[in-house]
Biopython code that builds the backbone (N, CA, C, O; Angstrom):
import numpy as np
from Bio.PDB.StructureBuilder import StructureBuilder

atoms = [
    (1, "UNK", "N", (0.820, -1.189, -0.032)),
    (1, "UNK", "CA", (0.018, -0.004, -0.022)),
    (1, "UNK", "C", (0.876, 1.209, 0.012)),
    (1, "UNK", "O", (1.856, 1.248, 0.757)),
    (2, "UNK", "N", (0.548, 2.214, -0.772)),
    (2, "UNK", "CA", (1.295, 3.425, -0.767)),
    (2, "UNK", "C", (0.468, 4.561, -0.109)),
    (2, "UNK", "O", (-0.724, 4.442, 0.176)),
    (3, "UNK", "N", (1.166, 5.602, 0.092)),
    (3, "UNK", "CA", (0.401, 6.816, 0.705)),
    (3, "UNK", "C", (-0.674, 7.293, -0.149)),
    (3, "UNK", "O", (-1.691, 7.763, 0.361)),
    (4, "UNK", "N", (-0.531, 7.209, -1.399)),
    (4, "UNK", "CA", (-1.649, 7.647, -2.310)),
    (4, "UNK", "C", (-2.881, 6.848, -2.185)),
    (4, "UNK", "O", (-3.965, 7.371, -2.443)),
    (5, "UNK", "N", (-2.792, 5.552, -1.787)),
    (5, "UNK", "CA", (-3.905, 4.683, -1.583)),
    (5, "UNK", "C", (-4.723, 4.920, -0.366)),
    (5, "UNK", "O", (-5.867, 4.477, -0.267)),
    (6, "UNK", "N", (-4.129, 5.631, 0.576)),
    (6, "UNK", "CA", (-4.898, 5.930, 1.880)),
    (6, "UNK", "C", (-5.373, 7.400, 1.693)),
    (6, "UNK", "O", (-4.924, 8.114, 0.795)),
    (7, "UNK", "N", (-6.269, 7.794, 2.557)),
    (7, "UNK", "CA", (-6.794, 9.146, 2.517)),
    (7, "UNK", "C", (-5.970, 10.137, 3.206)),
    (7, "UNK", "O", (-6.070, 11.331, 2.922)),
    (8, "UNK", "N", (-5.132, 9.693, 4.127)),
    (8, "UNK", "CA", (-4.327, 10.567, 4.928)),
    (8, "UNK", "C", (-3.246, 9.768, 5.573)),
    (8, "UNK", "O", (-3.538, 8.682, 6.075)),
    (9, "UNK", "N", (-1.970, 10.233, 5.602)),
    (9, "UNK", "CA", (-0.884, 9.538, 6.215)),
    (9, "UNK", "C", (-0.216, 10.495, 7.117)),
    (9, "UNK", "O", (0.059, 11.609, 6.671)),
    (10, "UNK", "N", (0.081, 10.183, 8.357)),
    (10, "UNK", "CA", (0.763, 11.060, 9.349)),
    (10, "UNK", "C", (1.670, 10.211, 10.180)),
    (10, "UNK", "O", (1.468, 9.005, 10.317)),
    (11, "UNK", "N", (2.678, 10.850, 10.739)),
    (11, "UNK", "CA", (3.594, 10.044, 11.629)),
    (11, "UNK", "C", (2.911, 9.753, 12.954)),
    (11, "UNK", "O", (2.149, 10.573, 13.466)),
    (12, "UNK", "N", (3.199, 8.543, 13.521)),
    (12, "UNK", "CA", (2.627, 8.237, 14.747)),
    (12, "UNK", "C", (3.516, 7.202, 15.471)),
    (12, "UNK", "O", (4.207, 6.423, 14.814)),
    (13, "UNK", "N", (3.503, 7.190, 16.764)),
    (13, "UNK", "CA", (4.377, 6.337, 17.501)),
    (13, "UNK", "C", (3.721, 5.143, 18.144)),
    (13, "UNK", "O", (4.397, 4.252, 18.657)),
    (14, "UNK", "N", (2.345, 5.124, 18.116)),
    (14, "UNK", "CA", (1.633, 4.043, 18.697)),
    (14, "UNK", "C", (0.221, 3.910, 18.145)),
    (14, "UNK", "O", (-0.331, 4.890, 17.643)),
    (15, "UNK", "N", (-0.408, 2.669, 18.226)),
    (15, "UNK", "CA", (-1.748, 2.576, 17.846)),
    (15, "UNK", "C", (-2.748, 3.562, 18.554)),
    (15, "UNK", "O", (-3.692, 4.049, 17.931)),
    (16, "UNK", "N", (-2.509, 3.838, 19.872)),
    (16, "UNK", "CA", (-3.316, 4.686, 20.584)),
    (16, "UNK", "C", (-3.223, 6.138, 20.064)),
    (16, "UNK", "O", (-4.232, 6.831, 19.929)),
    (17, "UNK", "N", (-2.026, 6.557, 19.790)),
    (17, "UNK", "CA", (-1.881, 7.906, 19.180)),
    (17, "UNK", "C", (-2.553, 8.017, 17.809)),
    (17, "UNK", "O", (-3.164, 9.027, 17.457)),
    (18, "UNK", "N", (-2.407, 6.930, 17.062)),
    (18, "UNK", "CA", (-3.042, 6.901, 15.706)),
    (18, "UNK", "C", (-4.528, 6.965, 15.897)),
    (18, "UNK", "O", (-5.161, 7.718, 15.156)),
    (19, "UNK", "N", (-5.160, 6.258, 16.810)),
    (19, "UNK", "CA", (-6.562, 6.256, 17.039)),
    (19, "UNK", "C", (-7.005, 7.693, 17.452)),
    (19, "UNK", "O", (-8.074, 8.140, 17.036)),
    (20, "UNK", "N", (-6.244, 8.369, 18.214)),
    (20, "UNK", "CA", (-6.576, 9.770, 18.641)),
    (20, "UNK", "C", (-6.439, 10.667, 17.386)),
    (20, "UNK", "O", (-7.270, 11.548, 17.168)),
    (21, "UNK", "N", (-5.395, 10.445, 16.568)),
    (21, "UNK", "CA", (-5.231, 11.339, 15.381)),
    (21, "UNK", "C", (-6.425, 11.031, 14.423)),
    (21, "UNK", "O", (-6.940, 11.944, 13.778)),
    (22, "UNK", "N", (-6.836, 9.820, 14.338)),
    (22, "UNK", "CA", (-8.060, 9.454, 13.473)),
    (22, "UNK", "C", (-9.297, 10.201, 14.048)),
    (22, "UNK", "O", (-10.078, 10.803, 13.312)),
    (23, "UNK", "N", (-9.438, 10.134, 15.382)),
    (23, "UNK", "CA", (-10.688, 10.762, 15.925)),
    (23, "UNK", "C", (-10.673, 12.316, 15.784)),
    (23, "UNK", "O", (-11.737, 12.929, 15.698)),
    (24, "UNK", "N", (-9.516, 12.926, 15.760)),
    (24, "UNK", "CA", (-9.365, 14.407, 15.673)),
    (24, "UNK", "C", (-9.147, 14.920, 14.279)),
    (24, "UNK", "O", (-9.043, 16.121, 14.028)),
    (25, "UNK", "N", (-9.084, 13.980, 13.395)),
    (25, "UNK", "CA", (-8.703, 14.397, 11.999)),
    (25, "UNK", "C", (-9.804, 15.277, 11.349)),
    (25, "UNK", "O", (-10.953, 14.843, 11.276)),
    (26, "UNK", "N", (-9.493, 16.441, 10.902)),
    (26, "UNK", "CA", (-10.470, 17.354, 10.310)),
    (26, "UNK", "C", (-10.331, 17.360, 8.734)),
    (26, "UNK", "O", (-11.084, 18.050, 8.046)),
    (27, "UNK", "N", (-9.351, 16.575, 8.194)),
    (27, "UNK", "CA", (-9.187, 16.455, 6.723)),
    (27, "UNK", "C", (-10.247, 15.581, 6.158)),
    (27, "UNK", "O", (-10.903, 15.931, 5.177)),
    (28, "UNK", "N", (-10.421, 14.444, 6.767)),
    (28, "UNK", "CA", (-11.393, 13.346, 6.323)),
    (28, "UNK", "C", (-12.240, 12.864, 7.463)),
    (28, "UNK", "O", (-11.852, 13.022, 8.620)),
    (29, "UNK", "N", (-13.375, 12.286, 7.187)),
    (29, "UNK", "CA", (-14.118, 11.521, 8.268)),
    (29, "UNK", "C", (-13.437, 10.229, 8.364)),
    (29, "UNK", "O", (-13.743, 9.327, 7.584)),
    (30, "UNK", "N", (-12.540, 10.067, 9.259)),
    (30, "UNK", "CA", (-11.689, 8.871, 9.501)),
    (30, "UNK", "C", (-12.551, 7.756, 10.063)),
    (30, "UNK", "O", (-13.016, 7.879, 11.197)),
    (31, "UNK", "N", (-12.790, 6.676, 9.336)),
    (31, "UNK", "CA", (-13.524, 5.494, 9.815)),
    (31, "UNK", "C", (-12.659, 4.279, 10.139)),
    (31, "UNK", "O", (-13.080, 3.370, 10.853)),
    (32, "UNK", "N", (-11.410, 4.283, 9.584)),
    (32, "UNK", "CA", (-10.547, 3.181, 9.727)),
    (32, "UNK", "C", (-9.048, 3.720, 9.603)),
    (32, "UNK", "O", (-8.729, 4.605, 8.809)),
    (33, "UNK", "N", (-8.208, 3.117, 10.436)),
    (33, "UNK", "CA", (-6.753, 3.445, 10.264)),
    (33, "UNK", "C", (-5.907, 2.243, 10.351)),
    (33, "UNK", "O", (-6.276, 1.203, 10.896)),
    (34, "UNK", "N", (-4.752, 2.421, 9.792)),
    (34, "UNK", "CA", (-3.771, 1.335, 9.716)),
    (34, "UNK", "C", (-2.506, 1.897, 10.492)),
    (34, "UNK", "O", (-2.013, 2.982, 10.182)),
    (35, "UNK", "N", (-2.041, 1.164, 11.440)),
    (35, "UNK", "CA", (-0.870, 1.639, 12.189)),
    (35, "UNK", "C", (0.382, 0.688, 11.781)),
    (35, "UNK", "O", (0.308, -0.535, 11.894)),
    (36, "UNK", "N", (1.439, 1.297, 11.338)),
    (36, "UNK", "CA", (2.603, 0.520, 10.840)),
    (36, "UNK", "C", (3.800, 0.851, 11.789)),
    (36, "UNK", "O", (4.465, 1.870, 11.604)),
    (37, "UNK", "N", (4.070, -0.027, 12.815)),
    (37, "UNK", "CA", (5.178, 0.382, 13.733)),
    (37, "UNK", "C", (6.560, 0.380, 13.035)),
    (37, "UNK", "O", (7.448, 1.123, 13.454)),
    (38, "UNK", "N", (6.746, -0.391, 12.042)),
    (38, "UNK", "CA", (8.049, -0.344, 11.399)),
    (38, "UNK", "C", (8.417, 0.975, 10.692)),
    (38, "UNK", "O", (9.590, 1.319, 10.541)),
    (39, "UNK", "N", (7.416, 1.665, 10.285)),
    (39, "UNK", "CA", (7.584, 3.005, 9.596)),
    (39, "UNK", "C", (7.046, 4.084, 10.506)),
    (39, "UNK", "O", (7.175, 5.265, 10.182)),
    (40, "UNK", "N", (6.454, 3.735, 11.621)),
    (40, "UNK", "CA", (5.740, 4.683, 12.562)),
    (40, "UNK", "C", (4.836, 5.631, 11.770)),
    (40, "UNK", "O", (4.908, 6.849, 11.934)),
    (41, "UNK", "N", (3.941, 5.033, 10.868)),
    (41, "UNK", "CA", (3.005, 5.721, 10.217)),
    (41, "UNK", "C", (1.587, 5.393, 10.508)),
    (41, "UNK", "O", (1.286, 4.225, 10.758)),
    (42, "UNK", "N", (0.693, 6.332, 10.495)),
    (42, "UNK", "CA", (-0.782, 6.165, 10.670)),
    (42, "UNK", "C", (-1.390, 6.449, 9.387)),
    (42, "UNK", "O", (-1.233, 7.565, 8.891)),
    (43, "UNK", "N", (-2.123, 5.484, 8.750)),
    (43, "UNK", "CA", (-2.760, 5.766, 7.463)),
    (43, "UNK", "C", (-4.218, 5.678, 7.835)),
    (43, "UNK", "O", (-4.685, 4.701, 8.420)),
    (44, "UNK", "N", (-4.926, 6.739, 7.474)),
    (44, "UNK", "CA", (-6.336, 6.929, 7.806)),
    (44, "UNK", "C", (-7.166, 6.794, 6.502)),
    (44, "UNK", "O", (-6.774, 7.258, 5.431)),
    (45, "UNK", "N", (-8.314, 6.143, 6.657)),
    (45, "UNK", "CA", (-9.238, 5.956, 5.552)),
    (45, "UNK", "C", (-10.657, 6.334, 5.857)),
    (45, "UNK", "O", (-11.091, 6.218, 7.003)),
    (46, "UNK", "N", (-11.388, 6.781, 4.877)),
    (46, "UNK", "CA", (-12.819, 7.162, 5.020)),
    (46, "UNK", "C", (-13.644, 5.938, 5.045)),
    (46, "UNK", "O", (-14.667, 5.940, 5.731)),
    (47, "UNK", "N", (-13.298, 4.866, 4.353)),
    (47, "UNK", "CA", (-14.101, 3.599, 4.175)),
    (47, "UNK", "C", (-13.556, 2.577, 5.080)),
    (47, "UNK", "O", (-12.345, 2.463, 5.269)),
    (48, "UNK", "N", (-14.548, 1.742, 5.707)),
    (48, "UNK", "CA", (-14.112, 0.687, 6.545)),
    (48, "UNK", "C", (-13.736, -0.477, 5.684)),
    (48, "UNK", "O", (-12.805, -1.196, 6.047)),
    (49, "UNK", "N", (-14.392, -0.729, 4.555)),
    (49, "UNK", "CA", (-14.088, -1.911, 3.731)),
    (49, "UNK", "C", (-13.201, -1.559, 2.578)),
    (49, "UNK", "O", (-13.618, -0.899, 1.626)),
    (50, "UNK", "N", (-11.957, -2.010, 2.670)),
    (50, "UNK", "CA", (-10.962, -1.705, 1.648)),
    (50, "UNK", "C", (-10.717, -3.049, 0.830)),
    (50, "UNK", "O", (-10.357, -4.102, 1.356)),
    (51, "UNK", "N", (-10.937, -2.887, -0.404)),
    (51, "UNK", "CA", (-10.627, -4.141, -1.251)),
    (51, "UNK", "C", (-9.854, -3.635, -2.433)),
    (51, "UNK", "O", (-9.924, -2.460, -2.793)),
    (52, "UNK", "N", (-9.140, -4.508, -3.013)),
    (52, "UNK", "CA", (-8.442, -4.322, -4.244)),
    (52, "UNK", "C", (-7.253, -3.453, -4.182)),
    (52, "UNK", "O", (-6.874, -2.842, -5.182)),
    (53, "UNK", "N", (-6.591, -3.367, -2.933)),
    (53, "UNK", "CA", (-5.338, -2.631, -2.946)),
    (53, "UNK", "C", (-4.181, -3.571, -2.707)),
    (53, "UNK", "O", (-4.339, -4.622, -2.085)),
    (54, "UNK", "N", (-3.037, -3.200, -3.191)),
    (54, "UNK", "CA", (-1.883, -4.028, -3.088)),
    (54, "UNK", "C", (-1.073, -3.663, -1.778)),
    (54, "UNK", "O", (-0.791, -2.510, -1.453)),
    (55, "UNK", "N", (-0.756, -4.743, -1.109)),
    (55, "UNK", "CA", (0.022, -4.661, 0.111)),
    (55, "UNK", "C", (1.275, -5.539, -0.020)),
    (55, "UNK", "O", (1.144, -6.721, -0.338)),
    (56, "UNK", "N", (2.486, -5.006, 0.214)),
    (56, "UNK", "CA", (3.634, -5.883, 0.089)),
    (56, "UNK", "C", (3.591, -6.827, 1.315)),
    (56, "UNK", "O", (2.995, -6.490, 2.338)),
    (57, "UNK", "N", (4.188, -7.935, 1.208)),
    (57, "UNK", "CA", (4.186, -8.958, 2.302)),
    (57, "UNK", "C", (4.892, -8.397, 3.535)),
    (57, "UNK", "O", (4.478, -8.726, 4.647)),
    (58, "UNK", "N", (5.871, -7.618, 3.415)),
    (58, "UNK", "CA", (6.590, -6.932, 4.618)),
    (58, "UNK", "C", (5.616, -6.001, 5.310)),
    (58, "UNK", "O", (5.509, -6.039, 6.536)),
    (59, "UNK", "N", (4.904, -5.171, 4.573)),
    (59, "UNK", "CA", (3.998, -4.192, 5.162)),
    (59, "UNK", "C", (2.781, -4.913, 5.805)),
    (59, "UNK", "O", (2.325, -4.568, 6.895)),
    (60, "UNK", "N", (2.290, -5.923, 5.070)),
    (60, "UNK", "CA", (1.120, -6.653, 5.556)),
    (60, "UNK", "C", (1.369, -7.290, 6.883)),
    (60, "UNK", "O", (0.501, -7.300, 7.755)),
    (61, "UNK", "N", (2.609, -7.848, 7.047)),
    (61, "UNK", "CA", (2.904, -8.600, 8.280)),
    (61, "UNK", "C", (3.080, -7.599, 9.468)),
    (61, "UNK", "O", (2.844, -7.990, 10.610)),
    (62, "UNK", "N", (3.458, -6.409, 9.246)),
    (62, "UNK", "CA", (3.714, -5.510, 10.350)),
    (62, "UNK", "C", (2.770, -4.427, 10.637)),
    (62, "UNK", "O", (2.894, -3.759, 11.664)),
    (63, "UNK", "N", (1.796, -4.205, 9.753)),
    (63, "UNK", "CA", (0.727, -3.168, 9.989)),
    (63, "UNK", "C", (-0.502, -3.784, 10.443)),
    (63, "UNK", "O", (-0.889, -4.861, 9.989)),
    (64, "UNK", "N", (-1.198, -3.051, 11.431)),
    (64, "UNK", "CA", (-2.420, -3.632, 11.981)),
    (64, "UNK", "C", (-3.511, -2.529, 11.551)),
    (64, "UNK", "O", (-3.290, -1.318, 11.523)),
    (65, "UNK", "N", (-4.728, -3.156, 11.219)),
    (65, "UNK", "CA", (-5.812, -2.341, 10.870)),
    (65, "UNK", "C", (-6.817, -2.190, 11.997)),
    (65, "UNK", "O", (-7.044, -3.142, 12.743)),
    (66, "UNK", "N", (-7.425, -1.019, 12.143)),
    (66, "UNK", "CA", (-8.427, -0.801, 13.204)),
    (66, "UNK", "C", (-9.622, -0.048, 12.513)),
    (66, "UNK", "O", (-9.429, 0.740, 11.587)),
    (67, "UNK", "N", (-10.809, -0.323, 12.993)),
    (67, "UNK", "CA", (-11.974, 0.306, 12.569)),
    (67, "UNK", "C", (-12.749, 0.962, 13.711)),
    (67, "UNK", "O", (-12.711, 0.476, 14.841)),
    (68, "UNK", "N", (-13.445, 2.051, 13.432)),
    (68, "UNK", "CA", (-14.173, 2.770, 14.466)),
    (68, "UNK", "C", (-15.580, 1.979, 14.607)),
    (68, "UNK", "O", (-16.109, 1.399, 13.659)),
    (69, "UNK", "N", (-16.062, 2.029, 15.790)),
    (69, "UNK", "CA", (-17.290, 1.391, 16.129)),
    (69, "UNK", "C", (-18.480, 2.298, 15.669)),
    (69, "UNK", "O", (-19.641, 1.939, 15.864)),
]
sb = StructureBuilder()
sb.init_structure("model")
sb.init_model(0)
sb.init_chain("A")
sb.init_seg("    ")
for serial, (resi, resn, name, xyz) in enumerate(atoms, 1):
    if name == "N":
        sb.init_residue(resn, " ", resi, " ")
    sb.init_atom(name, np.array(xyz, "f"), 0.0, 1.0, " ", f" {name:<3s}", serial, name[0])
structure = sb.get_structure()
């Protein structure tokens, strides 16, 4: 997945901080985020169901996805 495939990418040091950034995001209505500890990036998405995007095996193994309730 590249930055262009997400709606917003920001630096983050933890899933908790990423969740807070998602909640406070004024750029997009953040419904889902992906936290990648190896790159310390928080990728935020407007849609909960993401299909058809490419993820490298390395990124897929180290990034966790979270959705809002």
